[in-house]
N, C-alpha and C positions, 0 to 999 in steps of 0.2 A: 398582527404580532406588535409589540414597542417595543424595540430596540432588541437586546441580545435576551431579554427577560424569557425563562419557560413561561409555559401558562397551558392550564389543563382543561379539559371540559371530561363530563362523565356521561354517560349513559348508561340505563336504568332497565334491562329488558324483562317484561313480564305482561302478562293481561292483567295479576291479579293487583299490580301498582295501579292501574289505570282504572278496576273497578272501584275503588276507593273503599275496599275494604283492608286493603294493606297501606301503610305508611310506608313510604320511602325511605327507610334511615339510614340505607348503605351510602347513598349520595351525602347527605350529612356530616354521617363519621369519615367519608373518605376527605371530603374538601377541609374540615379540620385538620387533619394527618398533612395533606398535602401543605394548606399554609403554614402549620407548624416546622414543613424544613424549606420555607422562602417561595412556593411556588403558589402561585393564584388561580382560582378556578377560576374561568371565564363564562361560561356554560355549563349547564345540563340539562339532558333533552331522556325522556321517561315516552318509551317505545315497548307497542305490541309484543308477543310471540308473532310474527311475519318475517320469512328473511329478508323480504324486498323491505320493511318498511328500517328492519337494521342495517341495512346496506345503505340506505337512504340517508340513516342516521350518523352511522361512520365517515359516509362524505361531507356532510356536513361538520362533525365534529375536528375533521383532520384540516376544513376550512379555518376553524375558531382556533385551535390549540397544536403545542406540539407535544403533547403528550392526551394520549385519549386511555380510559380508564372505564370498562364495559364490565357490570355485574351481573349475572343473573341469564338463564338459558345455556348452562354447559350442563343439565341433568342430563336423565339418558329416555327420557320421553319424547314421543312425538314434539310436542311442542318445546322443546331446546332447542332453539334454532339459532344459535351465536355462533356457532361452530361452523353452521354453513353460510350464513351471513359473512361470518370475518374470510371467509376464503372465498367466497364472491367478491368480494370489497379488494380483496386482493390480486384476484386475478390466476389464483392454482385451485387445485383439485385439494380435498382432503385426504391424509395419508395414515393407515393406520398403523401404528406403533409399537412394534411388537414388545418393545420395553415397556409401554404402559400398560400395555394389556398381562405382563407379568406379575408387575407391580398392584394390578386391578387383583386380580386373583389372588392374590397372597394376602389383601387387602382383607377378603371376604372369609378366608381359607382361618386366619386368625381370631376372627371374629365367630367363628363355628357358622357360617349363614352361605346357603348354596347362591353363587353368581347366576345371576338370568343375563339368557342373551341382549335381552334392551341394555346392557351394561357397556357393552362390546363399544356401542359408539364415543363412549368417553374416550377412548383410547385412541381414536381419529383427530387429528387436529392440522391446521392447514401447513400444505408443501412446503417447508423451509421456514418457519416460525419455530420458536423454540418453549422448550416445557417451562412453567412455575410452579415448581413444586408443592401437591398438595399434600401436605402429610396427617392432615383430619379428615377427611373424606374420599370420596371414588371421584373426584372430577377434578383430573391436573386444568392446572393455568395454562394459559399462551400468553409467549409473546411474540409481537412481530412489528417489522416497520417499514413505512411507504414512504417514498418521498421526502425524510426528514422527520416525520411524524413516528410517534412509539405507542404503540399499542398494548395494552394490557390485558386481559379477558379473566375475569374472577367468578367465582362462583355465588350465588344470590344469598347463602345461605351464610348469615353475617357472622356467625363463630368461624368458616372457614374463613371468609372474605377479610375479616380483621387480620387473621392468623398470617396469613399470605401476603396482607399487605404487607406488613410488620417485618418479616421473614426476607419476602425478596424484591417486592416491587419497590419501598423506599427506600432500603440502602443503594438502589440505581438510581433512582430519582433524583440523593442527594447529590451523586456524582454530576448527574448532569446538569445539576443547577448550583453547583459550588461556587459560583461567582454570582450569585444574586443572592439578596436576603429581604426579608420584609419584617416591617415594624407596623404592629396594629396598638392602636390605641382607639378606646371609646371615651365618648361625653354623655353623660347624660343629662337631659336639660326637663323643666319643666316650667309652666305657666305662658309658652307661647305655642300657637299651631304649626306643624309644619311648614305649612306655605309661607309662614310669616319669618319662622328661624330660616328657610330657604334665601329670602329676602334679603334678611339682616347679612349672611356672609357671604350673599352675592357668587362671584367667579370660584368660589373653593371650592363650589362642588361640581366645577367644568370637568367633564368625562374624559379630556386628553390631558388632564394634569396629574405631578406625582410631587407628592403624597393625595393619594385620589379620595376622597370624603361621602362617604355614604349615608345615608339617611334613613331612619326606619320610625315608625309611629305604635304604640301601643298603650291602651288606657290614656292618653295621654300625655306620656312618656316621651319624648324625641329623644332617639341613641344615632349622635356623630361617630361612626367607627371611621377614622382616618387611617390607611392603608400608604403605607411610603416603602417605595422599592428601592433596593439601592445594592451594589456589589459585597457589601459589606456590613453586617448587622450595627457597627459602629455610624455608619452613615445612616443609617434608614431610619436610626432611635433618633438620630439628629435631626433627618427630615420631621418625624413625625413630631417632634417635641419642639420644631418650631411650627408647624402648622397648629397645634393644640393651644400654644400659647396666643398664636392671632386668633384662635376664634374663641377663647375666653377673652380676651381685650374686646370682641362686636359683642357678645353677647352676656358676658357680664354676670349679676343674679340668678339669670336662667340655667347656667350651669351648677347642678346638686352634685351630681358626682363622677365617679367614673366608672370603667370596666361595667361589670354586672351590679353596683351598688343600688338599692334601692331606696327610695324617700325614708322609709321607717330607720333603715341603717343609717343613714348620716344624722335624722335626728335624734337616734339612740347617742352616736357618737358625741354631738354637739351635747346633749344633757348631763352625759357621763362626765364630759370634760368639765363643765360647769357646775356638776355636782349637786344639781336640780331632779325634782321630782314632777310628774305629771300624772293628773287626770283625764279621763274623758267624760261627757255624756253624748251619748248617739240617739236620736230618732229613726230617720228614714234609712240612715246606715245599719241599723241592727245588728252592733256590735262588730262590723267588719272593720274599723278602724283599731277597736283595741286588738280585732285578730292582725291585723300588719303589725303592730306597733309591739304584741308578745308574739310573735311567727322570728326574732329575732332574740338568739342567745342572748342572756342576761340583761335581759328586759327590766325584772324582776329588782334590778339596781336603780332604776327610775321610773318604771311604772305602778301606780299604787292603786289607782281605784277607776271601773269603769262600771257607768248605766247605761243601758239602754229604757228610754224612757219613753216608750212607742206613743201611749197615750197623753191627752191634756192631763189627765189626773194625776199621771206619773210625775209628769215636769213639779208640777204642784208640790203633790206631797215627799218627793224624794230629792227633789232639786229646789225647792223655794223659790219656783217662777213663779208670781203672784199670777191670781187667776186675772185680774183685771188687766193685766198685760197681755194674754193672750186674748181676751174678748176683745181688747183695743185694736191690736195688732195683725191679731192671727196667730195661731200655733208656729204659721212659715214665715217670720217674720227676724230681720236683724236686732231686734230689742229680745224676742224671746232668745234668738242663739247667744245672746250675749248675757243673760239670765241664766242661763242652761250652764254657759260656761264658769261665771262666776258661783254660782251654788255648788258646781262642783268644785272650784279649787276650795271655797270655804269648806266643805263637808269633809274633803279628801284632806284637808291642812296640806294640800300639793301648790309647788311654786306655780304652777303654770297648769291650764285645763283649757279645754277643749268642747264647744260644744255644736252639735251640726241638728239643723230639723232640716225638711222637707220633703219635695212630693215624689217620689221615687217612678209611680206609674204601674201598670199602664193608664190606671184610673184616678180619681180625686182631684184632678188641676180643673182651675176656673179659667175665664177670660183675663182676670187679673192674674192670677196666680197659676201658671201655666204647669202640666206636667216638665217636670227636669227642674224646676225652680228649687236651687239646695239653698242656706242660709249658714254660713259657719262663723266661727266668731271663737279668738283664742284670748284668755286672760293671762294676760303675763303679769303675776305679781299686782294685780288690781290693775292694772293698765290693757283694756281690752280694745282690741282689733277686730275689724267684723266685717266680711266682705257677699256680697250675693253673686250666686253664677245659677248660669243658664245650662243646663245639659241634654238638649235633646235630641236622646237618645234610647235604648232599652232599659228597662229598669236595672240588671247586672251592672250595665255601664254607668250610670247616672250613679250607681250606691260607692262605685268603685271610684269614680271621677272626685267623687264628694270627699271622699276617704281619701285620695291623695291629694285632692286642695288645702285639706287643713291640715296636712303634714307640712305642705311648701309654706305654708302661711306660717304654722312653727316656727321650720326653718329658717326664713328669713327673717324674720323676730329676734330669734335666739343669734343670728350673724350678727346682728347690730353695735 
């Protein structure tokens, strides 16, 4: 652990999580809630319904964190073994709590449902542990401490877990973490790969730093997450702000937005600010670019027209692309992308227009023009800028990367 900062580990128990049929949404939810109170999650483990495996996971979690939250395995069936695993880890026996048994019987009576013998096991908790009340189900949670680490065991049912976390767990953890705060900022980047950006920012991504800078990539968008830790929110925010300024200084126009902003959102704001309109003409993206643009509320204020001219004849008839241009350069070429953008702008009466043509695959490529080749052009009120990209991935990724690249090309042009 670093300094006095409290860290957390999440342990998710259940064979269904390991089968691939059930997604572990609990861990993500808990991590978000912990971060909101200034507690960073340093690890998360997913384990099977085996007592020995649960014990092993608890030992590892105790080495990694000051706070361990376990979900799942508190039901009444033979494969619910979190109670047994926690008791073994703590070195104590399970004991039957009569108060829990009474409460459980009353819970079933209120619902007019008979309580079966199997449910009795849910009234057994490790000796010396405390109860985390569950007003939304039959399985009580468990609170225990060992060697300075606090353990919470909660049901795996999301509805019960979320309410118990809010009612009983987070208030206690807020008190534990009252002398620490987190500030989190996200920078969204486009136009360079993950490794290039990592090299540009250098030591900023060292793992022993505060603020910590994390990097993730998705469909060409690189997200840099800045996580600053300090005793007060103001100090944490100051650290995060300074780190953000330093990253922006190095990355320049590669940074397009913050938080969860998309390229389409940023471009939309630019168009609204300038009072300009946009049209698009697409071939290989098949309307994906128009979809990204119109996914943003208020897009009708700046987006006017969209054409999907998939065939050469459509390009000629709908956009006025000269047939001889296609004959000479091929449909996938910068000159044709430029003609598509120009044709769209003129026919729509828009200020700006984008033209996209390419080979999304998996077939249709040649040695000269392989699958993944995309040509994009933006017509800025008669000034045309074109780029050629090679995206050697699956069809849907080629299409998404082409649409994103088109938006980024427009963004940079509008920012001049």
